[in-house]
N, C-alpha and C positions, 0 to 999 in steps of 0.2 A: 503494499499500500504505499509506503514512503517512497519507494523508487518511482512508483508510477506518477506521483504528485510533485516531488521535488527535482528539478533539474540539476544535474550534477556537473554537466560540462566537461572540463578536463579531468576529472575524477572518475568517469566511467570505468577506466580500466582497473584502478585500484580498488574501486568498490566491488567490481567482478570478482577480483581476487580474493577479497575478504569473505565473500560468499562461497566461491567454488572450492576453497581449501576444504570444506566439509564433504565435497562430492567425490564418489558416491558415499551415502551415509553408512558407517560401520559402527553398528551399536547393538549392544545386547542388554536388555533390561535385567533388573535384578529379579530373581525367581520368587523373591519374598515380598515383593512390592505389590499390594492388592490392586493399585491403579496404575501399573506401569504404562509408560509411554513406549509404544513399539517402534521398531525400526522403520516399519513401512509408514507410520504416521509422520515420522521426521522427514522421510523421503518425499512423502506427498506434500509436505509444507515446504520443503526447500526447492521443489521443482519449479513452481511459478515464480520464486524470486530469481532463478537463474535466467529466466526469459521474460522478465517484467517489463523491459523496455526494448524498443528497436535497435537502441545503441549497442546493446549486448549481443547482436547477432553473430558477428564473425568470431568474437571471443568464445561464445557459447558452442558454435559449430566445431571449433578446434578441440575443445574439451570433450565434447559429445563423441566425435569420431574417434579420438583416443580411447575412450572408455568403451565404446562399441567394439574395439578390437582386443579388448581384455579378455581373459579367460575366465574372469569372475561372472557367474550367472547373474548375480544381483546389479553389477555393474551394467551388464547389457540391458537388463530389464529397465533400470533407471534411465538409461540412456535413450531407449525407444520411447519411453514415456515422456522424456524431455523433449525429444523431437516432435512428438505429437502435440504436446502442449505449446511448444514454441511457435508452431504455425498460427496461433491465435494472435500472436503479437508482432512477430518478426516480418519484415518486408520480404517479398519474393526474392529480390536481388541478393539478400543475405545468404541465399542458399546456392546461387549460381556457381561459384568456384568449386563447391563441394558436392555437386550432384553425382558425378560419377563415383566417388568414394562412398556416398551415402547409398546408393543403389547397390554397390557391392556388398556392403555390411547388411543391409536390409535382406538382400537376397540370400546371403549366408544364413541368416537366422530363420528365413521362412523355410528353407529347405533342409535344415538339421532335422533329424527324425525323432528326437526323444523328449523334447520339451514343448508341450501344447501352450503353455502360457507364453514363451518366447515367440512362438510362432504367431499367436493372436496378436501380441504387442507389435510384431514387426508389420503385420497386416494393417493395424490402426495407424501406425507411423507412415506407411506407405500412402494410405488414403488421405491422411492429413496433408502430406507433402504435395501429392498430385492435386488436391483441391486448391491450396495455397498458390501453386505455380500457374494454375489455369487462368489466373486473372491477368496474366501477361501475354495471353494467346495472341492478341492483336498488336502487341508492341514488341515482342521479342521471339526468336526462334527457339529459345531454351526450352520451353515447355514441350513444343512438338519433338524436339530432339530427344528429351528426356523420355518421353512416352514411346517413342519409336525404338529407343534403346532398350526400354523394358520389353517391347514387343519382340524385337530380334533375339533377345536373351530366352525369353519363354518359349518362342518357336522352336529354337534349337533343343530345348529340354522336352518339348512335346515330341519332336521328331525322334528323340533318342528314348522316349518312355517305352518300356517293356512290361510294365504292369499298371493296372487301374489306379493304384495309389499315386505312383509317380505321375500319371496323366493328370489325376485330380489335384494334385498339389500344384502343378504348373498352371492350369486353367483357372484356378482359384485366384492366383495373382493377377491374370488378366481381368477377371470379374471384380476384383477389388479395385483396380486401377479405372476401369470402366465406370463403376459405380461412384467413383470419387468426383468426376467432372464430365459434364456434357461433352466438352471438346475431345477428352480422352476416349470416350465411348464411341465417337464417330471414327476415330483413327483405328481402333481395336476391332470394332464390328466389321467396318468395311474390309479389313484384311483378314479376320479370323473366320467369318461366316463361310466364304468359299474354301479357305485352308482347312477347316475342320471336316468339311464335306469330302474333300480329296483326301485327307488324311484317313477318314473312315473308309472310303472306298478302296484304299490300297493297303490297309491294315488287316491282317488275318485274325487278330485276337477279338472274340466276341465281346469281352468286357470293355476294351478300348472303343470298339465301335459303338457300344451302347452309351459308354461314357461320352463320346462326341455327339450323340442325340441329346443326351442330357446338357451338355454345355451349350449346344445351340439353342435350347430352349431358355437357359438362364440368360444368355446373351441377348437374345430377343427381347426377353423381360426387361432387362435393363435398357436397351435402346428404346423401348416403348415408353418406359418411365422418363427418359430424357426427350422423348417426342421427336426423335431423329429418324423415324422409320421412312419418311419421304426422301431423306438423304441417302439411304441405302437400299432403295427399291429394288434395284437390279440384283443385289446380293439376296436379299430375303426372298425374292420371287422364286428362287430355285429350292427352298426348303421343302415345300410340299411334295415335290417329285422325290426328294430325297427321303421323305417319311414314307412315300408309297413304296420305294425300293425296300425299306426296312420291314414294312408290315407285309410285304409279299413273302418274306422269308418264313419258312415253315418252323419257326423258333419262338416259343412264347415270349421270352425276354425281349427279343428284338420287336415283336409286334406291340408289347405294352410300350415300350419306350417310344416307338414310332407314333403311336396314337396318342401318347402324352404330348409329345412335340407337336403334333398336328393340332391338338386342342389349343395350344398355346398360340400357334400361328395361323389360326383358322381364317383370319381376315385376308391371308395371302393366297388362300386356295381359290383356283380357277375352276370354272364349271366343267372343263373337259376332263378333270381328274376325279369328278364326284362319282361317276360310274365305277371306275376301278376300285376306289375306296369302298364304296357300298357292297360290292361283290364279296370283298374280303370281310367286311364287317357282318354282313348276313351269314356268311359261311360260318365265322366264329359264333354267332348266336345260335345257329342251328346244330352245330357239331362239337363245339368246344365243351369239356367238362371242367375246364379250370375256371374257378369263381372269379379270380382276379382279372383274367383275360376277358371273361364274359362282362364284367362290371364296366370295364374301361371301353369295350366295344359298344356297349349301350350309350354310355356317356358320349361316345364320339359320333354315333349317329345322331344324337339329340343336337350336339353342335353343329353338325354339318347342316341338320334340317333347319336351324334357325337362320343360317346364311343363305340356304338354297331350298326354301320350303316347296316350291312347285316341283322341283327335281326329285326331292325326297318323297313328296307325296305319290308322284308317279312310279318311282323305282321301289319304294318300301311299302307304303300304306295300301297302294292299290296294285302293288306288285308282288315282291316276294314274301310280304308278310300280310297279305290280305287275309281278313279276318276269317272268312269262309275256308280258304285254303289251309290256314294254320289249323283249324279244328278239324278239318277233314283228313289232313295228312297225319296228324297224331304224332308228328316228329318235333321234339323239342318245343312242345306247346307252351309251356310255362315261361320259357326264356323269350319266345317271340311275342307272347302276350304282354309281357313285362315291358319289352321294347316299345310296344304300341302304346301301352298306358303312360309310359314316360313321354312319348311323343305327344300326347294329348294335353300336356301342360303348355304347348306352344299354340298360340291363338288360331294360327292357320289349320291346325290339325284338330282342335278341340271338338268341333261339332261333329265331324265325320266319324272320328274313332269312338267318341263316348256314345254317340247314337247307335253305331254298330254293336258296340259291346253290351249296351243296355237292352238292344234287340234280342241278344242271345239270352240275357238273363230273363227277359219277359216272356219269350216265345218258348222257353225250355220245356213247358208243359205240353206243348203241341207237337213238338219234335223229339222223338226219343233219343235220337243221336245227339242232340244238344245237351240232354239232361246231365251227363257226367261232366261236360265241359263248364258249366256254370260256375261251379265252385273255383276253377282255374281262372276264369275271367274276373270274378269277384276278388280273388286273391291278388291278381295283378293290379287291380284297380286300387285295392287297399294299400298295397306296398307302395305304389306310386304317389297316391294322394297323401299319404302319411309324410312324405318326404318334402318338407317346407322349403328346401332348396329349389324343388321343381314346382311345387303348387303353392302359391300364396293363398292367404286366407280369402282374399277378394276373388281369386280364381275359383277356389273350391265353392264359394257361395254363389258365383255365376253359374257354375256347372249345375248345382242343385236347383237354382232358379230356372234355368233353361231346359233341364232335362228330368227333373223330379228324381234325382238319384236315389234318396232315401226311400221314397215309396216303391221304386222298382225293387230295391234290395229286400226291403221289408216283405213285399208281396212274395218274393222267392223263398225267404226264411219261413214264412207262415205256411207256404205249401209243403216245404221239405222237413220241418223241424221234428216230426214224428218219425221220419225215415232214415235221416242222415245223422251221422255222429257228429258230436260238438266241434271236433277237430276240423270237419270240412265246413261247417258253418261259422267257425270263429273269425274267419276274415270279413264275413259279413257284418258281424257285430262290430268289429274293428272300423270297418268302413263306414258304418253309420256313425259311430263315436267321433271319427275324425271329421266327418262332414258337419256334425252337429257343432263342433267346437269352432268351425269357421263361419258359422252363420252369425248374422246380427241378432241381437236379443230378441227383437220383435219376431223374427223368423223361428228362433228356437221355441219361443212360446207357442207360436202357432202349431209348430210340429207337435209338441207335447199335447196339446188341446186335440189334435187330430188323431193321435195314436195311443196315447196312454191310458185312456179308460177302456179300450178294448184289451190291451195288453195286461192291465190290472186284473180284468175279469178272467182272462186266460191262466194267470198265475195261480188263480185258486184251484184250477183243475190239474195244472201241471207245472212243477217247478223249472222246467226248462225255459219257459217264457221269461224268468228273471234275467236271462242273458239279454233278452231284447230291452227290457226295462232299464237295466243297467246301461246299455249302449245309448238309450235315449237321454238319460238323466245325467250320466257321469260328467259330461262334457259342457253342461249348460253354464252360461255365465253366472256369477255369484249374485248378480242383480235380478235374476229370474226367479219368481216365486209365485206360487198359487196354491189354491186349497188342496190340490192333489199331493203336494209334497209330504204332509203329515200321513196321509193314507199309505203312500209309497214307502216311507220310512217304516211304518208299522209292518208293512208287508215284508219288506227287506229283513227286518229284525227276526221275523218268523223263521225265514230261511237261514239267517246267520246262527241261529240257536238250535233249531229243530232239524234241518237237513243232515242226512247221512252222507251227501255227496260233498267231498272237500272242496272241489272247484266251485260249486255252488255257494258254500259257505265263505269262501274267500271273496267271491264276487259281491256277496251280500254285505260282508264287512267293509269291503272297499266303498260300496256305494253309500253305506251309512257315513263312513268317514268323510265322503265328498260333501254329503249334506251338512255336516257339523263344521267342516272347514269353511264352507263358502257362504253359509247363511249370514247375513248382516246382523250385527249386534243390535239387540232390541227385540221387539216383539217376535220377529222372524226366528231369531235364533232360540229364544226362550221357548217358544212353541215346540220346536224340534227337541230341544234339550229336555224339556219337561216329559214329552212323549217317550223319549229314550228312557229316562229314570223311572218313568211309571210302568214301562214294559218290563224292565229288568227288576224292579221291586217284586214282581209277580213270579219270577223264575225261581224254582227251588234250587237250594245250593248244595243239597245232600247227594246229588246224582253225580257220580264220577265222571260219566261221559259228558254230561251237560256242563260241568265245570271247566273241562277241557275246552269246550266250544266257548265258553264265556271268557276264558282267559285270552283266547285269540281276539275276540270282540273288544275286550278292554284295551288290548294293544292297539287296534285300529282307531278306537275313540281317543286315546291318549296321543297317538301320532298326528290325527287331525287337529286336535286342539293345541298341541305344542308347536306345530307348524304355522299356526296362525297367531302364535304369540299369546295364547290365553293361559292364564294360571290354573285353570279348571283341570289341566291335565294331570296335576300332582295327585288329585283324587283317585283317578284311574291307574296311576302309576303304583301308588300305595296298595291298590287291590291286586296288582300283579306281584308286588313283593309279599303279600300274604300267601299267594299261591306258591312263591318261590320257597317260602319257609315250610311247605308241607312235602315230605317225600313223595306223595303220590302226584304232585302237580309240579314239582320244581323244574323239571325239564320242559314242561309246557310254558312256564313263566320265562325260562331263558329263551325259548323260541320266541315268545311274544315280545321280548327286548329286541331281539334280531329283527323282527318285522317293523319296530319303531325306527331303528336305526338304518335300515336298509332302504335305498331309493329303488322305485320301481318305475318303468316307462308307463305302465298301465294304470297307475293310480297317483294322485295328489301331485300332479305336475303342472306348471304353468300352462302347458298346452290344454289342460282340462280346466282352466281359469281357476285353479286353487291358489290358496294364499300360501306362500312358502318363505317362512322367516329364514334369513341367511344364517343365523346363529342357532337354530334350533337343536343341532346335534351338540354343540358346546352346552347349551342349556341342560339337555338330557343328562350329559355327563355330570354336570354340577349337582343337579337334583338327585340323581342316583347316588352319587357319592356321599351326599348329605344324608340321605335316608338310610344308606348302608351303614352309617356310623352307630345306629341303634339296632342294627340287624343281628340277631344271634345265629351263628352259623354252625348248625349241627353236622356232625360227620357225614350223615347219609345224604345231605343235600350239598355238600361242599363241592362236589365236582360241577354241579349245575350252577352253584353260586359263582364259581370260577369262570364258567362258560358265559354266564350273564355278563360279568365284567369283560370278558373278551370281546363280546358283541359290542359293548359300549365303547371301549377303548379303540377298537379297529377303526371306528368311524369319527373318532373325536380328533380334531386338529392337534398335531404335535405340539404346537406352541402352547396350548392349553395343558397338555400334560406335563410340560417342564415346570409348571407352578405347583404341581401335585406329586412330584417325583418321590418323596419320602413316603407317601401313601401308597403309590402304585408299584414301586419296586418289590416290596415284600409280597404283594399279590401275584406279580409276574413270577417271582422265584417259586413261591409255593405251588404254582400251577404246573411247573415243569415235570412233576411226579406223576401227572395223570396221563393216560394213553389216548385221550380225545384229540383227534386229528385237528379239528377246527379250533380247539382251544390252544393247542401247541403253535399252530401257524401264527397265530396272532401274538401270542405272549413272547415267543423266540423274536419275531420282528420287533417288538417293543423293546425287549431286552437289549437287543443289538443297537438300537437307537439310543438308549440310555448310556451304554457303554461308550459310543461315540461322542456323546455330548455331556456327559456328567461322570464324576469320579465316585458316585455312591456305591455303585455295584462293587468296587475294589474291596470294601469291608465284608462282603459275603462271598468271596471267591471259594472258600472251603466248601460252601454248599453248592454254589452256582457250577463250578467246574465239572464235578462228577456227574451232575445231571446233564449237563451239555454233552459230555462224552457219551453217555448212556443213548442220548437222543441221536448221537451220529450213527447209531446202528438200529434206529427205529425202522422196524421191517414194512410197516404198512404204508409209509409214505416216503419217497424220495426227496420230496420238497422239504420235509422236516429234517432229513439227514444233512440236506445241503445247508439250509438255514442255521442249524446247529454248529456246523463246522465253520461257517461265515462268522458267526458270533464268536467262536473261539478264536478265530484269526483276529478280529477287532479287538478282543481283550488283550491278546499278545501286542497288538500293534499300537494300542492307545494308553495302556496303563504302565507305570513306572516299573523298571526291572525289579526294584525291591520287593515290590508286591508279588511278583510273578515267580521268582526263583524258587520258593519253597515248593512249588507245584510242578515245575518244568518237567522233571523226569517221569512222575506219574502221568501227566497229560501225554507225553511222548509215547509212553509205553501203551496207554489206553487207546490211543488213536491209531495205532498200527492196523486193527482189523478194518478200518475204514479205506485203507489203501488197497484192499482187495475186493472192494465193493463191486457188484455186477454192473452198476451204472457208471459210465465213464465220467459224466459231470460230478458225481460224488467223489469218484477217485481224484479227479483234478482239484476239487475244492479241499479234500483231505490233504494232498500234498502241499497245497499253498498254506494251509493251516499249520500243518505239522512243521513245514520249513521255518515259518515265523516263530514257533515256539523254540525250534532248535536254536535260533539265532539270539534268543534272550540271554544276555550277559556275555555274549561273544565281543571279542575285541572290535572296537569301532562302532558298536552299537550306541547310538545317542539319542535318548528320548527326554525332552525337557518337560513334556506336558505330564 
């Protein structure tokens, strides 16, 4: 601050020497200082002083280059950071005499193979330097010469690349340079787009060819960012043909890379290439069994259709994927239907595709051949319409308004509900729910008035109709409410408590939760909450089967309330803890807590217009933790109690756990003696986290180490064996030698069996852990933490 405010005149050099004598900082804080200043903090403070004023430019460059050539890692890091920082204050001409030397030093650090931090610092320095020099592009040749020098150096490295890693290292430098300045991007893109395609054509390595395709896509994106595509039109115009060459190869990896590149450069695609691309794409949709290739093929057709709707309509919708031929041929029906339903999101295709698909749904009762195809059509529509990246809420509402989508699907479900399994109808329920969520509130209300009364009547005869009821009500806006809600809640509670079908009970509990979560505070909420309490007060509590069902219902009620930020959830959480205290219901209570803490795409999401408090999991942890203080843990329920904690801890943010480490660590250590896989997966993870962030586990190593060693041979789960070995490694890596030496020989001996594990990943992790323990106390081992 002083340097930037007070002119020093002839004292500039003396002042710089006063500051630079500390550079690079060599400092080690006292291990006993509770608030020690670190070396990095001092280095960060010194850096802006060394480049505080433009007059320091030449002096700083000489110092910086000297330290960049040092063998000391910290000196290199500090120098690269100083170079980056200096570009904020120094003038461009300060760098001119040193550019060749600076590039040599930066290049050396970029291409060293062992230090990622140095590599990143070198890229940042290069980016800052190019940006600074670009301001001289119209007044000096130095910038262009510097960028072309980088280009020539990297082209040589690319030509000499024999591995994908070498190639990626080289092109990343070009991308860093192009990203730094518009003028640099013009030079690099104009030269490297044709060069990359030529290199790909004449290179026999598949990985390098795929790397070229990815590089072309990245470079195109940078050029698009700088708005220079019109300046390199000739070069980018050749990319689509290069993509076609790649996707014509019968190799999945080539095709995926080629289609990804085409999606990026779709604006350069000319109409004469649409047909050959569509031929390849439809072949993939029909015959490929690779999900990733199928997915990118569908996405590519969609992108081509947006640019050339008439051609795609002719070649795909009315040609190779015409709905009638798709259903008649019975080859790859699901995949081609999915392609059509995705295309329906484009305005030019919506009317014809939706009408054709709904015609199949509506006419299936008249044509026996179509009957088995309706479920597939509905599934494709449901999967596509649920994708908000394809179908906006406005688009779905428009489709419902123009084509009566819900009425058509409901009519099909009513016809088939008695004869077809729930699995085949489930996509119909999802489609109704997704469509309802996208409708305006007035339209939602109309749909409920139109269909709810008849569905409620049918629910009295057959519980299967609850699925329709749930699909109509689960996604309505929280402002929608009428007299039927109380009746629907009562009906739903009957199924939640009385049904023997687990799927029905879960759907019923979820719908109850939606009502309680969305009802506006005041008379509406009180009406539903009173109905709930009244119903449950009449349920007998001495029936074991009924108590299990009630515990699940309590979980959904608590989840709905805590997610909306209501304190009422505590009452239901206490009921779950009462169940947890009973040996007969303790496992049910643990699963109830799992329900509360686990997110599901089918329930209580913003898509369903539900209220979702951002900190509800943190609040659950704090509330459960407080209630657990008064909880008496009997031996027969202890495993369920530990499992309950595991479900809570698994979903609680780690930053929250840090504040309760003294309470949590004993629970984690105690849980390691149980054989429950779900419990162990969570607790070993949390133990590893605390080992890396806290020293508290060091006082319990006598207990922890034998348990972890035993878990390294846990037969039922490879994941637990690996996690326990990783935890042992972190203990050896993080804790001071004095704590570990007493246990070293025992751990080394007991880990020997893990070296012969039948799973390679376990053996590799065991070698890593055992090697780290072997090095404890060895000469040269230094651990200050």
